[in-house]
C-alpha positions in Angstrom: 17.0 -7.0 0.0 13.9 -4.7 -1.6 12.9 -1.5 -1.0 10.1 1.1 -2.4 9.9 4.5 -2.3 7.2 5.9 -3.7 7.5 9.7 -5.3 4.5 11.3 -7.3 3.7 9.2 -10.0 6.8 7.3 -9.7 8.7 4.3 -8.3 12.3 4.3 -7.3 13.3 0.5 -6.9 16.1 -0.9 -4.8 17.5 -4.1 -5.7 19.9 -6.4 -3.4 21.1 -9.5 -3.2 18.9 -12.7 -3.0 15.3 -12.6 -2.6 13.7 -15.7 -1.1 10.3 -16.7 -0.7 9.4 -14.4 2.7 10.9 -11.2 0.5 9.0 -11.9 -2.6 6.1 -11.6 -0.7 6.4 -8.9 1.2 8.3 -7.2 -1.5 4.4 -7.8 -3.7 2.5 -6.6 -1.1 4.4 -2.8 -1.1 4.8 -2.9 -4.7 0.7 -3.1 -5.0 0.4 -1.3 -2.1 2.9 2.0 -3.5 1.3 1.4 -6.4 -2.5 1.9 -6.1 -3.6 4.9 -7.7 -0.9 5.6 -10.1 -1.7 6.7 -13.5 0.9 6.8 -16.5 3.8 6.1 -13.6 7.1 5.5 -14.1 9.6 3.2 -12.5 12.9 3.7 -12.0 15.3 0.3 -11.3 18.4 0.4 -9.2 19.9 -3.6 -9.4 22.9 -4.2 -7.4 24.8 -7.6 -6.6 22.0 -9.1 -8.6 21.8 -12.8 -7.9 18.8 -15.4 -9.5 15.4 -15.6 -6.4 15.2 -18.5 -5.4 12.4 -20.7 -6.9 10.1 -20.1 -3.6 10.4 -16.2 -4.9 9.5 -17.0 -8.9 6.3 -19.3 -7.3 5.4 -16.4 -5.3 5.8 -13.4 -8.3 4.0 -16.3 -10.4 1.8 -16.8 -8.5 0.3 -13.0 -7.9 1.2 -12.3 -11.7 -2.9 -11.5 -12.1 -3.3 -9.4 -9.5 -1.0 -6.8 -11.3 -2.5 -7.2 -14.9 -6.1 -6.8 -14.1 -7.5 -4.3 -16.0 -8.3 -1.2 -13.0 -11.9 -0.4 -12.4 -13.9 2.0 -14.3 
């Protein structure tokens, strides 16, 4: 389970269990949407019962990494 809640410039992220390929894709999509427009923001994590993500989930995360590292438009 991966849940993101936005409060102003803060993202609260709750992670439980193991993420598979589909869950990772959905989580990163949700992260991109909910973090849009935040500058100098804060993230708060709560991780319970964490299990290492599947190889498919890691591949999804790595494929989307360039989207999160790009410079914001001027």
